[in-house]
C-alpha atoms as one frame of an Amber mdcrd trajectory, in Angstrom:
protein
   9.242  -8.033 -18.620   7.514  -6.444 -15.938   6.479  -8.298 -12.522   3.346
  -7.467 -10.929   2.427  -7.816  -7.667   0.059  -4.675  -6.826  -2.955  -7.147
  -7.408  -3.170 -10.469  -8.909   0.645 -11.792  -9.184   1.785 -11.693 -13.013
   4.483 -11.371 -15.312   3.968  -9.112 -18.143   5.479  -8.814 -21.706   4.796
  -6.929 -24.881   2.712  -9.721 -26.462   0.771 -11.038 -23.135   0.545 -11.154
 -19.434   1.343 -14.507 -17.279  -0.648 -15.907 -14.626   1.464 -18.556 -14.238
   0.136 -22.065 -13.447  -0.843 -22.449  -9.608  -1.043 -20.369  -6.322   2.296
 -21.714  -5.163   4.620 -20.863  -8.013   3.235 -17.473  -8.239   3.627 -17.007
  -4.048   7.442 -18.527  -4.585   7.773 -15.710  -7.391   6.287 -12.818  -5.689
   8.031 -14.260  -2.436  11.613 -13.761  -4.314  10.422 -10.235  -5.770   9.642
  -9.215  -1.856  12.780 -10.156  -1.096  14.822  -7.761  -3.847  17.455  -9.773
  -4.265  18.296 -11.625  -1.159  18.432 -15.009  -0.316  15.387 -16.984   0.345
  15.808 -19.872   2.302  13.890 -23.137   1.568  12.527 -22.950   5.007  11.194
 -19.466   4.815   9.650 -20.261   1.423   8.048 -23.078   2.913   6.316 -20.948
   5.282   5.403 -18.732   2.820   3.984 -21.459   0.653   2.414 -23.901   3.123
   2.576 -21.812   6.812   4.143 -23.822   9.474   2.958 -27.276   7.786   5.176
 -27.912   5.116   4.602 -31.518   3.619   8.054 -33.901   4.074   7.969 -33.433
   0.239   8.554 -29.830   0.379  12.142 -29.266  -0.428  11.131 -31.432  -3.583
   8.044 -29.217  -4.536  10.060 -25.846  -4.000  12.928 -27.232  -6.440  10.377
 -28.366  -8.853   8.054 -24.451  -8.596  11.742 -22.891  -9.021  12.467 -24.950
 -12.107   9.361 -23.923 -13.841   9.792 -20.572 -12.822  13.015 -20.632 -14.317
  12.003 -21.767 -17.448   9.392 -19.227 -17.794  11.468 -16.304 -17.178  14.429
 -17.590 -19.257  18.279 -16.246 -18.946  17.840 -12.854 -18.834  15.967 -12.720
 -15.037  18.403 -15.342 -13.430  16.533 -17.096 -10.416  19.623 -19.079  -8.739
  20.378 -21.686  -5.961  22.795 -20.306  -3.148  23.106 -23.469  -0.639  19.766
 -23.922   0.874  17.776 -21.098  -0.862  17.094 -19.344  -3.911  17.796 -15.910
  -5.026  16.077 -13.917  -7.806  18.055 -11.410  -9.752  15.446  -8.945 -11.248
  17.260  -5.471 -10.071  16.749  -4.635 -14.058  13.426  -5.734 -14.722  10.505
  -3.525 -14.096   8.253  -4.339 -11.044   5.460  -2.604  -9.634   6.253  -2.612
  -6.029   9.599  -1.024  -6.507   8.082   1.711  -8.944   5.563   2.146  -6.522
   8.243   2.746  -3.789   9.747   4.861  -6.037   7.140   7.193  -7.225   5.772
   7.639  -3.858   8.850   8.337  -1.803   9.337  11.594  -4.502   5.615  12.448
  -3.658   5.888  12.448   0.281   9.249  14.310  -0.220   7.417  16.974  -2.608
   4.958  16.859   0.174   7.516  17.664   2.981   8.855  20.294   0.262   5.128
  21.968   0.041   5.520  21.635  -4.002   1.862  20.661  -3.911   1.216  19.861
  -7.626   4.278  17.492  -8.159   3.564  15.412  -4.843  -0.112  15.148  -5.902
   1.024  13.875  -9.506   3.666  11.416  -8.017   1.305   9.690  -5.785  -1.252
   9.351  -8.287   0.974   7.657 -10.719   2.091   5.730  -7.615  -1.395   4.392
  -6.511  -2.379   3.551 -10.119  -0.036   0.966 -10.441  -2.217  -0.848  -7.773
  -4.814  -3.395  -9.453  -6.737  -4.611  -6.194  -5.565  -6.146  -3.142  -2.047
  -6.784  -3.341  -0.893 -10.580  -4.011  -4.372 -11.242  -4.275  -3.888 -14.516
  -5.819  -1.085 -16.104  -3.917  -0.973 -18.314  -0.750  -2.978 -17.126   2.545
   0.651 -17.577   4.381   2.055 -14.977   1.925  -0.736 -12.093   1.883  -1.145
 -12.393   5.635   2.880 -12.182   6.366   3.299  -9.296   3.650  -0.215  -7.862
   2.801  -0.600  -5.525   5.644   2.861  -3.803   5.118   2.148  -3.502   1.361
  -1.289  -1.910   2.129  -0.443   0.191   4.344   2.263   1.891   1.967  -0.823
   2.403  -0.337  -2.788   4.146   2.530   0.283   6.322   3.265   0.362   7.239
  -0.146  -3.381   7.957  -0.457  -3.295   9.836   2.355  -0.062  12.499   1.105
  -2.131  12.368  -2.332  -5.174  13.754  -0.800  -3.627  15.935   1.582  -1.375
  17.815  -1.620  -5.131  18.212  -3.119  -6.743  19.471  -0.553  -3.931  22.030
  -0.461  -4.422  22.738  -4.194  -7.932  23.890  -3.476  -9.916  20.094  -4.544
 -11.551  20.198  -1.565 -15.321  20.013  -2.661 -14.044  17.230  -5.351 -12.667
  14.899  -2.681 -15.354  15.389  -0.135 -17.227  11.596  -1.491 -13.552   9.919
  -1.407 -13.215  10.598   2.002 -16.320   9.773   2.971 -15.501   6.314   1.898
 -12.252   6.105   2.975 -13.103   6.885   6.702 -16.447   4.781   6.252 -13.669
   1.809   5.215 -10.936   2.687   7.612 -12.682   4.399  10.597  -9.634   3.922
  12.817  -7.500   5.653  10.304  -7.494   9.300  12.187  -5.692  11.039   9.151
  -8.465  10.251   6.962 -11.213  11.672   9.494  -9.167  14.363   9.688  -8.838
  15.396   6.212 -12.481  14.665   5.589 -12.955  17.330   8.294 -10.694  19.724
   6.668 -12.771  18.920   3.154 -15.825  19.542   4.725 -15.098  22.659   6.375
 -13.818  23.939   3.233 -16.635  23.371   1.230 -19.086  25.494   3.673 -19.988
  22.465   5.544 -18.884  23.174   8.756 -21.727  21.229  10.893 -20.623  17.597
   9.047 -16.840  18.404   9.430 -18.227  18.715  13.160 -20.062  15.689  13.157
 -17.128  13.609  11.514 -14.973  14.231  14.601 -18.083  13.383  17.109 -18.707
  10.138  15.816 -15.370   9.104  15.237 -14.604  10.147  19.057 -17.332   7.990
  20.041 -16.453   5.549  17.821 -12.894   5.305  19.557 -14.501   5.627  23.129
 -16.864   2.479  22.212 -14.401   0.168  20.894 -11.171   1.256  22.538 -12.203
   3.262  25.527  -9.488   6.144  23.762  -9.721   9.615  23.152  -8.984  10.960
  19.764  -5.366  11.787  19.291  -3.545  14.778  18.964  -4.362  15.289  14.760
  -7.818  14.903  15.415  -8.366  16.437  18.591  -6.145  19.850  17.176  -8.626
  19.182  13.899 -11.504  19.840  15.887 -10.028  22.748  17.494  -9.004  23.930
  13.872 -12.709  23.298  12.751 -14.180  25.764  15.512 -12.050  28.214  15.221
 -11.709  28.321  11.169  -7.784  27.769  11.536  -8.535  24.340   9.331  -9.122
  26.802   6.406  -5.584  28.179   6.127  -3.914  25.685   7.492  -3.561  21.414
   6.723  -3.996  18.735   9.620  -0.701  17.921   9.659   0.299  21.477  10.237
  -1.595  21.667  13.465   0.089  19.697  14.828   3.684  20.846  14.474
């Protein structure tokens, strides 16, 4: 059995993949998985399921959802009642978010150790576990509570994977991907600094400088601030040519 939340919430077995019936059941299962073995109170589960307006029947409905999930999981993955909450014992079962964390942690460590090939490999494996927006068919309340944190982990892994691949000389192949990422995440300065690096190393210095100026103008117009240290130093490194041999993160050391 495998649990998947990095996309639509699913239970996967050797025979098939099960979506569970109804967003409330999917939400309760996902919330318990994200708790990593900690007990979630009925009150906490109620907020995940109904936000701050749970119905008077919330405790009974939560009990019903737990019973249905328990039947689906069987005895090998216990869902236990503890006082006024529930605990899912799933440490022995494959779970995509846990696997993502393990692989991305290995990738970040390899990047710090300057083992760029291993870093790129591990981070690619981690990112391949994502099947779309995390918790895609759970309730809006759970998505708002947990989605930004999960998405931040994904973006950090993506930034580090691209940095490792740039060191490995894949700058020309990365320009298109980075251009799209900067368009979708214009406030993330690391993506813009990596794009400037990839452009410069692809003999496109003018475009690298234009990417900086676009970012500077956007920050001034929308936030009234100047670029941060990473972007400013990358800009200077593009002007001097230092960015050909050093990565943006190294420029701030």
